[in-house]
C-alpha positions as CSV (number, residue, x, y, z in Angstrom):
1,E,-37.7,114.2,-84.9
2,E,-37.9,111.7,-82.0
3,N,-40.7,109.8,-83.7
4,E,-38.7,109.3,-86.9
5,Q,-35.9,107.5,-84.9
6,T,-38.3,105.4,-82.8
7,P,-38.7,101.9,-84.3
8,K,-42.2,101.0,-85.3
9,K,-43.8,98.6,-82.8
10,K,-44.3,95.1,-84.1
11,Y,-47.4,93.3,-82.9
12,Y,-47.6,89.5,-82.6
13,D,-51.4,89.0,-82.3
14,Y,-53.0,86.5,-84.6
15,I,-54.3,89.2,-87.1
16,S,-50.9,91.0,-87.3
17,V,-48.8,87.9,-87.8
18,G,-51.4,86.5,-90.3
19,N,-51.4,89.7,-92.3
20,R,-47.6,90.1,-92.4
21,T,-46.9,86.6,-93.7
22,P,-47.7,85.4,-97.2
23,Q,-49.8,82.2,-96.9
24,R,-51.1,79.7,-99.4
25,A,-53.3,76.6,-99.0
26,Y,-53.3,73.6,-101.2
27,F,-56.2,71.1,-100.8
28,V,-55.0,67.5,-101.0
29,Q,-55.9,64.1,-99.7
30,Q,-53.6,62.8,-97.0
31,H,-52.3,60.0,-99.3
32,D,-51.2,62.6,-101.9
33,K,-49.4,64.9,-99.6
34,N,-45.9,63.4,-100.2
35,K,-46.3,63.7,-103.9
36,M,-47.6,67.3,-103.7
37,F,-44.8,68.3,-101.3
38,E,-42.3,67.0,-103.8
39,E,-43.9,69.1,-106.5
40,L,-43.8,72.2,-104.4
41,L,-40.1,71.7,-103.7
42,K,-39.3,72.0,-107.4
43,E,-40.3,75.7,-107.3
44,M,-38.7,76.5,-104.0
45,N,-35.0,76.8,-105.2
46,D,-33.4,75.4,-102.1
47,K,-35.0,77.8,-99.6
48,Q,-34.4,76.9,-96.0
49,T,-37.6,74.9,-95.4
50,L,-39.2,74.0,-92.1
51,V,-41.8,71.2,-92.4
52,I,-44.1,70.6,-89.5
53,V,-46.0,67.3,-89.2
54,K,-48.4,66.0,-86.6
55,S,-46.6,62.8,-85.7
56,K,-43.2,61.2,-85.3
57,R,-44.1,58.5,-87.7
58,G,-45.2,61.2,-90.2
59,A,-41.9,62.9,-89.9
60,D,-39.9,59.7,-90.5
61,S,-42.2,58.6,-93.4
62,L,-41.8,61.9,-95.2
63,M,-38.0,61.9,-94.8
64,E,-37.9,58.3,-96.2
65,Y,-40.1,59.3,-99.1
66,L,-37.9,62.3,-99.9
67,K,-34.8,60.1,-99.6
68,A,-36.2,57.7,-102.2
69,Q,-36.7,60.7,-104.5
70,G,-33.1,61.7,-104.0
71,I,-34.0,64.7,-101.8
72,N,-32.0,65.2,-98.6
73,S,-33.8,66.2,-95.4
74,I,-33.5,65.7,-91.7
75,S,-36.4,64.3,-89.5
76,I,-36.2,65.2,-85.9
77,H,-38.8,64.5,-83.2
78,G,-39.4,63.3,-79.6
79,N,-37.7,59.9,-80.2
80,H,-34.4,61.6,-80.8
81,R,-31.9,62.5,-78.1
82,A,-31.3,66.1,-77.1
83,S,-27.9,66.0,-78.8
84,Q,-29.5,64.9,-82.1
85,I,-32.0,67.7,-81.9
86,V,-29.2,70.2,-81.4
87,D,-27.2,68.7,-84.3
88,A,-30.3,69.0,-86.6
89,Q,-30.8,72.6,-85.5
90,T,-27.1,73.3,-86.1
91,A,-27.1,71.7,-89.6
92,F,-30.2,73.6,-90.6
93,N,-28.8,77.0,-89.3
94,A,-25.5,76.3,-91.0
95,K,-27.4,75.5,-94.3
96,K,-25.9,72.0,-94.4
97,T,-29.5,70.8,-94.9
98,A,-32.3,72.8,-96.6
99,I,-35.2,70.7,-95.3
100,L,-35.9,70.1,-91.6
101,I,-39.0,68.0,-90.8
102,T,-40.2,68.1,-87.2
103,T,-43.3,68.1,-84.9
104,D,-44.7,71.1,-83.0
105,R,-43.3,70.0,-79.6
106,I,-39.7,69.8,-80.9
107,F,-40.1,72.9,-83.0
108,E,-41.0,74.8,-79.9
109,T,-37.6,73.9,-78.3
110,M,-35.5,74.9,-81.3
111,T,-34.0,78.2,-82.4
112,L,-33.9,78.2,-86.2
113,E,-32.4,80.9,-88.3
114,D,-33.1,82.2,-91.8
115,T,-36.2,80.0,-92.4
116,R,-37.6,81.1,-95.7
117,L,-40.4,78.6,-96.1
118,L,-42.7,77.0,-93.6
119,I,-44.6,74.0,-94.8
120,N,-47.6,73.1,-92.6
121,Y,-47.7,69.5,-93.8
122,D,-50.4,69.0,-91.2
123,L,-52.2,71.8,-89.4
124,P,-51.7,71.8,-85.7
125,I,-54.1,70.3,-83.2
126,D,-54.4,73.6,-81.4
127,A,-55.0,76.7,-83.5
128,P,-52.7,79.1,-81.5
129,D,-49.8,76.7,-82.5
130,Y,-50.3,77.7,-86.1
131,F,-49.4,81.3,-85.2
132,L,-46.3,80.1,-83.3
133,R,-45.3,78.4,-86.5
134,L,-45.9,81.6,-88.6
135,R,-43.7,83.6,-86.4
136,Q,-40.8,81.6,-87.7
137,V,-41.1,83.1,-91.1
138,D,-42.8,86.4,-90.1
139,E,-41.9,89.1,-92.6
140,V,-39.0,87.1,-94.1
141,G,-40.6,84.1,-95.6
142,E,-43.8,82.4,-96.6
143,S,-46.1,79.7,-95.3
144,I,-47.7,76.9,-97.3
145,S,-50.4,74.6,-95.8
146,L,-51.3,71.2,-97.2
147,I,-55.0,70.9,-96.2
148,D,-56.6,67.4,-96.2
149,P,-60.3,66.9,-95.3
150,E,-59.4,66.4,-91.6
151,D,-57.7,69.8,-91.5
152,E,-60.6,71.8,-93.0
153,N,-62.2,72.7,-89.7
154,M,-58.8,73.8,-88.2
155,L,-58.3,75.9,-91.4
156,A,-61.6,77.6,-90.8
157,T,-60.6,78.3,-87.1
158,V,-57.2,79.7,-88.1
159,E,-58.8,81.9,-90.8
160,L,-61.3,83.2,-88.3
161,M,-58.6,84.0,-85.7
162,M,-56.6,86.0,-88.2
163,K,-59.7,87.5,-89.8
164,C,-58.6,86.7,-93.4
165,E,-58.6,83.7,-95.7
166,M,-55.5,81.9,-97.0
167,K,-55.0,82.1,-100.7
168,E,-56.2,78.7,-102.2
169,V,-53.9,77.5,-104.9
170,E,-53.6,74.5,-107.2
171,I,-50.5,73.0,-108.8
172,K,-51.0,73.0,-112.5
173,G,-50.9,69.4,-113.8
174,F,-51.0,67.8,-110.3
175,E,-53.1,64.7,-110.5
176,H,-54.9,63.7,-107.3
177,T,-55.3,59.9,-106.8
178,N,-58.3,58.1,-105.3
179,R,-56.3,55.8,-103.0
180,V,-52.8,55.2,-101.8
181,Q,-50.6,54.1,-104.6
182,S,-48.4,51.0,-103.9
């Protein structure tokens, strides 16, 4: 009887977190990521979405792109004051904004609630950081990674660490371009 009332222990090693969280990978050139992300948002139905990018410039650039498409988001990174970071966290947690774009370093300082979708716009520089990201949506959401050629080695490392491969998916009708469109 005691065993039935004891909660099942939850493990946070790479394999356990990787197996508990639905993950998909989309292969895309860096210059097509904004367009692909916009397409992915159409199927997400306003889920609370955390987007993690490598750089401050990338965060601001993605926010500006989304703004031009009429999509509201908040970009927050190391160039912002602590009060701005807290305000962004509060707006996300209160569901006043559905899309929060940030970097790994700022993400680590935040306490986000009810995140249903994690977008790895860029894979992290250090593989263990990928699993810190996954814990944000562990058992309650899903993770999507946009993989450009520079990220392929990191993807292989992450898959090796969690001892499984991410499901590779394509967006039907998505047209890749050869160069940056002006």
